[in-house]
C-alpha positions in Angstrom: -47.1 -107.9 132.9 -48.8 -108.9 129.2 -47.2 -108.0 126.0 -49.3 -104.9 125.3 -47.9 -103.3 128.6 -44.8 -104.1 127.5 -44.7 -102.6 124.5 -46.2 -99.6 125.1 -43.4 -99.6 127.8 -40.7 -99.8 125.5 -42.9 -98.0 122.9 -42.0 -94.9 126.4 -38.4 -95.8 126.2 -38.0 -94.9 122.5 -39.5 -91.9 122.9 -37.2 -91.0 125.7 -34.2 -91.7 124.0 -35.3 -89.9 120.6 -36.2 -87.0 122.9 -33.9 -84.0 121.4 -34.1 -82.6 125.3 -33.3 -86.0 126.9 -30.2 -86.2 124.0 -28.8 -82.5 124.5 -28.8 -83.8 128.3 -26.8 -86.5 128.3 -24.3 -84.6 125.9 -24.0 -82.2 128.5 -23.6 -84.7 131.2 -20.9 -86.5 129.1 -19.4 -82.6 128.9 -19.5 -81.8 132.7 -18.2 -85.2 133.1 -15.0 -84.4 131.1 -14.7 -81.3 133.6 -15.0 -82.8 136.5 -12.3 -86.0 135.7 -9.9 -82.6 134.5 -10.6 -81.0 137.7 -9.4 -84.0 139.5 -6.0 -83.0 138.4 -5.1 -80.3 140.3 -4.5 -79.9 143.9 -7.7 -79.1 145.9 -9.0 -78.7 149.3 -10.1 -82.2 150.9 -13.9 -80.5 150.8 -13.7 -80.0 146.7 -12.2 -83.8 146.6 -15.2 -84.9 148.6 -17.3 -83.1 146.1 -16.1 -84.1 143.0 -15.9 -88.0 144.3 -19.9 -87.2 144.6 -20.4 -85.9 141.5 -18.7 -88.6 139.9 -20.4 -91.0 141.9 -23.9 -89.4 140.5 -22.3 -89.2 136.7 -21.7 -92.8 136.7 -25.0 -93.7 138.1 -26.8 -91.5 135.2 -24.6 -93.1 132.5 -25.9 -96.5 134.1 -29.8 -95.5 133.8 -29.3 -94.0 130.6 -27.9 -97.2 129.0 -30.3 -99.2 130.6 -33.0 -96.9 129.0 -31.5 -97.4 125.6 -31.3 -101.3 126.1 -34.7 -101.5 127.5 -35.7 -99.5 124.0 -33.8 -101.9 122.0 -36.1 -104.3 122.7 -33.9 -107.5 123.5 -29.9 -108.1 124.0 -29.3 -109.6 120.4 -30.9 -105.8 119.1 -28.9 -104.2 121.2 -25.5 -105.4 121.2 -25.8 -105.7 117.0 -25.2 -101.6 117.2 -21.7 -101.2 117.4 -21.8 -97.8 119.2 -24.2 -99.9 121.7 -21.8 -102.0 122.2 -18.8 -99.1 122.8 -21.1 -97.2 124.9 -21.7 -100.1 127.2 -18.0 -101.0 127.6 -17.3 -98.0 129.3 -19.9 -98.0 131.1 -19.2 -100.8 132.5 -15.9 -100.2 133.0 -16.4 -97.0 134.7 -17.9 -98.7 137.7 -14.9 -100.4 139.1 -14.3 -99.2 142.5 -11.9 -96.3 142.4 -10.3 -97.1 146.2 -6.3 -97.9 146.2 -6.2 -101.3 144.3 -4.9 -102.8 141.3 -7.9 -101.7 139.0 -8.1 -98.1 140.5 -5.7 -96.9 137.8 -7.9 -98.9 135.5 -11.2 -97.4 136.2 -9.8 -94.0 136.4 -8.9 -94.6 132.5 -12.0 -95.6 131.4 -13.7 -92.6 133.1 -11.7 -90.2 131.0 -12.9 -92.2 127.9 -16.4 -91.5 129.1 -16.2 -88.5 126.6 -15.6 -90.2 123.7 -19.8 -91.3 124.5 -19.8 -87.9 122.3 -19.2 -89.9 119.1 -21.7 -92.2 119.9 -24.6 -89.7 121.0 -23.6 -86.9 117.9 -24.3 -88.2 114.2 -22.0 -85.8 112.8 -19.0 -87.6 114.7 -20.1 -90.7 113.8 -19.8 -89.6 110.5 -16.4 -88.5 111.0 -15.2 -91.0 112.6 -16.6 -94.1 110.0 -15.1 -92.1 107.2 -11.5 -92.2 109.2 -11.9 -96.0 109.9 -12.5 -96.5 106.5 -9.7 -94.0 104.9 -7.2 -96.1 107.0 -6.6 -99.1 104.7 -5.9 -96.9 101.7 -4.3 -94.3 103.9 -2.0 -97.4 104.7 -0.5 -98.1 101.5 -0.2 -94.1 101.2 2.0 -94.4 104.4 3.8 -97.9 103.1 5.2 -95.9 100.2 5.9 -93.0 102.5 8.2 -94.9 104.2 9.7 -96.5 101.2 10.4 -92.9 100.6 11.7 -92.2 103.9 13.8 -95.2 104.1 15.8 -94.6 100.8 16.7 -90.5 101.3 17.5 -91.5 105.0 20.1 -94.1 103.4 21.1 -91.5 101.0 21.5 -88.9 103.9 23.3 -90.8 106.3 26.0 -91.9 103.7 26.9 -88.4 102.6 25.8 -86.7 105.8 27.4 -88.7 108.5 30.4 -87.0 108.7 29.3 -83.6 108.5 26.8 -84.0 111.7 26.5 -87.8 113.0 23.8 -86.7 115.6 21.6 -86.0 112.6 22.8 -89.0 110.6 24.8 -91.0 112.2 22.4 -93.9 111.1 19.3 -94.9 109.1 17.5 -94.7 112.4 18.5 -91.2 113.0 18.3 -90.3 109.7 14.5 -91.0 109.2 13.9 -89.1 112.3 15.8 -86.2 111.0 14.0 -86.4 107.9 10.7 -86.5 110.2 12.0 -83.2 111.3 12.5 -82.0 107.9 8.8 -83.1 106.5 7.4 -81.4 109.4 9.4 -78.3 109.0 10.7 -78.0 112.7 13.8 -76.1 111.6 14.8 -77.8 109.1 16.5 -75.6 107.4 19.4 -75.3 109.7 20.0 -78.8 108.7 20.2 -78.1 105.0 22.4 -74.9 105.6 24.6 -77.3 107.8 25.1 -79.7 105.2 25.6 -76.9 102.0 28.6 -75.6 103.6 30.6 -79.0 102.8 27.8 -79.9 99.5 26.1 -76.8 98.1 24.2 -78.6 95.6 22.6 -80.6 98.6 19.7 -78.3 98.8 18.2 -80.6 95.9 18.0 -83.3 98.5 15.9 -81.5 100.7 13.4 -79.5 98.5 13.0 -82.7 96.2 12.1 -84.6 100.0 9.8 -81.9 100.9 8.2 -81.9 97.6 7.4 -85.8 97.3 6.5 -85.9 101.2 5.0 -82.6 102.2 2.9 -82.2 99.2 2.3 -84.8 97.1 1.8 -87.7 99.7 -0.1 -85.4 102.0 -1.9 -84.2 99.3 -2.9 -87.8 98.3 -4.0 -88.7 102.6 -6.3 -85.3 102.3 -7.8 -86.6 99.0 -8.4 -90.3 100.7 -10.0 -88.3 103.5 -12.1 -86.0 101.9 -13.3 -88.9 99.5 -14.5 -91.1 102.0 -15.7 -88.1 104.1 -18.1 -87.2 101.3 -19.6 -91.1 100.6 -20.3 -91.2 104.5 -21.9 -88.3 104.0 -23.9 -89.3 101.3 -24.8 -92.5 102.8 -25.7 -90.6 106.4 -28.0 -88.6 104.1 -29.7 -91.2 102.4 -30.1 -92.9 106.1 -31.4 -89.9 107.7 -33.3 -89.1 104.6 -32.2 -85.1 104.8 -29.7 -83.4 102.5 -28.8 -83.2 98.4 -28.0 -86.8 98.9 -31.4 -88.2 100.1 -33.2 -86.0 97.5 -30.9 -87.5 94.5 -31.6 -91.0 95.6 -35.2 -90.2 96.1 -35.6 -88.4 92.6 -33.6 -91.5 91.1 -36.1 -94.3 92.8 -38.9 -92.6 91.9 -37.6 -92.1 88.2 -36.6 -96.0 87.7 -40.5 -96.3 89.4 -41.8 -94.1 86.2 -39.4 -96.6 84.1 -40.8 -99.6 85.4 -44.6 -98.4 84.9 -44.0 -96.7 81.5 -42.7 -100.3 80.8 -45.2 -102.5 82.2 -47.8 -99.8 80.1 -46.1 -100.6 76.4 -46.6 -104.2 77.1 -50.2 -104.0 78.1 -50.4 -101.5 74.6 -48.6 -104.0 72.6 -50.7 -107.4 74.0 -53.8 -105.0 72.7 -52.7 -104.4 69.2 -51.7 -108.1 69.2 -55.1 -108.9 70.0 -57.0 -106.9 67.8 -54.6 -107.8 64.6 -56.0 -111.5 65.9 -59.5 -110.7 65.5 -59.0 -108.5 62.3 -57.3 -111.4 61.0 
């Protein structure tokens, strides 16, 4: 096969990979695969179990063919594995090829078959944007979580000191007290905990109200703000890459404005040169 035939064949694989109908069919197979995995958790008759095994084998072979098509469309191994989502799909598909007979790898093979539903993330661009925003927000959310842990630790220590004799099951030590405060932060019957301590310390409601205000309102809104800011940046980045959306239009306008400014600067330079030349001739 010469280079021209190879180029034509790669072009066909690229067209197939980018075909919306093929992409929709792949999404449908992924969803159907998740349903098949869910059906395996039920107690089914032998005939239905055999049918599910055949369907599972067919789905696995389809995913194998699909990943080969995408591999051939890229044209080279390095270009294929340079994209993180391609590597993710390859690992999921390769791991799902493990045999499901009674062996040490059977449980791992079933687990990776469950993970095949995650391939929806790599297929649907909008889900990739959400995952990218989540991963980019994690470092900043980590600092907020660290500060939240410090607040939890301080309040847990204070609660253990003051309320341990009231209910040791909730405040006996700092570990149990932190779990109790987590219950309070999630509003899981937190008023029962508060009323129990208020029977001994009537002003202990300040302890709970201040904790809820700091953790549930301040820190939660900080988390939401970080996620929304990161998500907006990822959407703008995705819009500029695809050339669609308001962010792409603004980016295109900025580029055109810069080009016009550069042209004006060049025109001004040419006019200045002409004026100098004419002034030199007159002199």
